[in-house]
PLY file of the C-alpha trace (Angstrom):
ply
format ascii 1.0
element vertex 95
property float x
property float y
property float z
element edge 94
property int vertex1
property int vertex2
end_header
-0.27 0.10 0.26
1.58 3.22 -0.41
0.10 6.66 1.03
0.52 10.22 -0.57
0.92 12.71 1.94
0.11 16.53 1.27
1.97 18.25 4.56
1.27 22.26 5.27
4.07 23.14 7.45
3.76 25.27 10.50
5.31 28.80 9.81
5.69 31.68 11.24
3.12 34.49 10.28
1.69 32.13 8.05
-2.43 31.38 7.71
-4.45 28.15 7.55
-8.11 28.29 7.36
-9.02 24.93 8.46
-12.81 25.16 7.97
-12.19 26.04 4.52
-10.10 23.59 3.79
-11.64 20.74 5.67
-15.31 21.99 4.33
-14.84 23.18 0.93
-11.07 22.32 -0.60
-10.96 18.80 0.60
-14.70 17.89 -0.72
-13.21 18.97 -4.30
-9.93 17.49 -3.30
-12.10 13.75 -3.29
-14.40 14.72 -6.22
-11.71 15.04 -8.42
-9.91 11.79 -7.32
-13.28 10.34 -6.77
-12.10 9.01 -3.71
-14.00 9.53 -0.34
-11.18 8.18 1.80
-9.17 11.31 2.15
-7.98 11.74 5.50
-7.14 14.92 7.17
-5.55 16.09 10.33
-5.16 19.57 12.21
-1.69 19.80 13.58
-2.12 20.42 17.91
1.97 19.73 18.50
4.68 19.41 16.10
5.89 20.77 12.88
2.63 20.29 10.75
-0.57 22.82 10.47
-2.62 20.15 8.45
-1.84 16.87 6.47
-4.18 15.28 3.72
-3.37 11.33 3.24
-5.05 9.48 0.96
-4.05 5.80 0.23
-3.63 3.76 -3.20
-2.79 -0.11 -3.84
0.58 0.71 -5.68
2.90 3.55 -6.68
1.39 2.52 -10.47
-1.77 3.42 -9.06
-1.41 6.67 -7.52
0.54 7.95 -10.12
-2.55 6.91 -12.99
-4.76 8.76 -10.93
-2.99 11.82 -10.52
-1.85 11.73 -14.36
-5.84 11.48 -15.35
-6.82 14.35 -12.74
-6.60 18.24 -13.58
-4.88 19.10 -10.27
-4.84 22.66 -11.42
-8.12 23.78 -9.86
-7.08 22.42 -6.64
-3.65 24.25 -6.55
-5.53 27.33 -7.65
-7.85 27.10 -4.84
-4.68 27.35 -2.21
-4.61 30.91 -1.37
-8.16 30.78 -0.22
-7.23 28.65 2.90
-3.68 29.16 3.04
-0.59 30.99 2.67
1.83 27.75 3.51
3.56 26.05 0.62
2.30 22.64 0.63
4.77 19.54 0.77
4.13 16.11 -0.98
5.41 12.81 0.37
4.93 9.39 -0.90
5.46 6.73 1.76
5.03 2.75 1.51
2.71 1.43 4.20
4.70 -1.14 5.92
2.41 -2.52 8.48
0 1
1 2
2 3
3 4
4 5
5 6
6 7
7 8
8 9
9 10
10 11
11 12
12 13
13 14
14 15
15 16
16 17
17 18
18 19
19 20
20 21
21 22
22 23
23 24
24 25
25 26
26 27
27 28
28 29
29 30
30 31
31 32
32 33
33 34
34 35
35 36
36 37
37 38
38 39
39 40
40 41
41 42
42 43
43 44
44 45
45 46
46 47
47 48
48 49
49 50
50 51
51 52
52 53
53 54
54 55
55 56
56 57
57 58
58 59
59 60
60 61
61 62
62 63
63 64
64 65
65 66
66 67
67 68
68 69
69 70
70 71
71 72
72 73
73 74
74 75
75 76
76 77
77 78
78 79
79 80
80 81
81 82
82 83
83 84
84 85
85 86
86 87
87 88
88 89
89 90
90 91
91 92
92 93
93 94
């Protein structure tokens, strides 16, 4: 299993609208990927303000979904909820 995670590192002076992210951005993201299993977190302690994660059966499956998805509207939505530049990580779930 593969987990694709988008993280928003806590950044001094940055803004992040968790309500908009949860209520508007993530539903649009889920619809674009045709997925309903996107997990989001709100950082309480630690380096991340928020994360969104979605799992795939394989790297190939993840790449196929991302290649067939128009992510531009989602990227264009970023200023509506945050001034933080997101980071992405692909990980193998080992247990």
